N, C-alpha and C positions, 0 to 999 in steps of 0.2 A: 567177255566177248558179247557182242550184240548181234541180233539178226536184222537184216534189211531185206526188203522186197524191192526189186528193181523191175518195174513195169516197162516193157519196151515194145517198140514197133519198128519196122524198117523205115529208114528215111525216105522222103519223097524221091530223091535221086536214085537210091538203090532199088526202090519199088518199080520205078519207071524203067530202069535198066533191065530188071528181071522180066517185066512185061514185054519189053522189046525182044529179049532173048526167047521168050516163050512163043511170040509171034513168028519167030524164025525157026521154030521147031525144037529149040533146045529145052530139054527137060531137067538136066542136071543142075544142081546147085552151083552157084558161082564158085570156081575153084579157089580164088583168092580168099573169099569169105569162108569157105569150107576149111581151108588151112588155118585161118585165124581161130576158128572154133576149136580145132584140134590142138593148136599151140597154146591157147589161153591158160589151161591149168599149169603148164610149165613156166609161164611168165608171171603168175600171180605173185604179188609181194608176200613176204613172210607174214604169217598171222592172218592171212585172208583165205577163206575156203568157200567154194561154191558148193552148196548143198544140193542144188538141183536147178533145173531150168525147164519150165513147162509152158505149153501153149494149148489153147482150145482146139478141139478137132475141127476139121474143115479148113477151107482156105478163103473164107469170105472176108472182105474188108470191113464188114460190120461186126466181126468177132471182137471180143474184148482183147486187150493186149496180152502178150506173153509175159511171163514173170520169171525172174531169176531170184533165187534165195541165197543170200550171202551171209556168212558169219565172219565178223571182223571186230576189232576194237579200235580201228582207225578209219574215220570217215573219208580220209584221202583215198582209200582203196575204192570207194564208190566212183570217184572221179577217174581213177586209173582205168576201170572197166569202161566207163562212158567214153573216155578218150581213146581207148584201145579200139572200140568199135565205131569211132567217128566216121561218118560217111556211109555207114551200113545200118546201124541201129541207133535209135534215140531212146535214152533211158530217163525215167523218173524214179527216184529212190525215196523210200519211206522206211522209217524204223518199224519193225514188226513187233506186235504185242500178241501175247497168247489170248486166244478167245476160246471159250468153252473149257472143258476139263480134259486132262490127259487120261490115259488108260488106268493108271494107278489111282487117281482121284475118283474116277467113276467106280472102281472096285471098292474103294474105302466107303464111298457113299452107299453103294448097294449093300454092303455088309452092315453098315450102321442102320440103314432102313430096315433090313431084315431082322436085326436084333432088337430094335426099338419096340416097346409094347404099343399096341394100338390104342389111340385115345378116342377112336370113333365108337360111339355106342351103337349097338345093333339092335 
């Protein structure tokens, strides 16, 4: 299994439709889109898992894109999600690589550092 990061933003058409709805006083999310979000986990292909989907706080168009974290061994699943949200969201997918250290590695390093004799002369 591999991890993928799907950076996404609303399409121009969907964004414009939301802006028009907001000008008319509608504050609720588009009901069709809301149902798609609810239904997606049930429609995912076998072997495809969404680990999470996150976005920056605030609602500024200058914000960085939202991100979906996906685990799969089949890159066709990336296309499935992109096509599923066609007309609403536009995705760019990238393989994810680990950066930094995980909790267990940090603890191992901390213990090794604490146990190592000091080579600094005082």
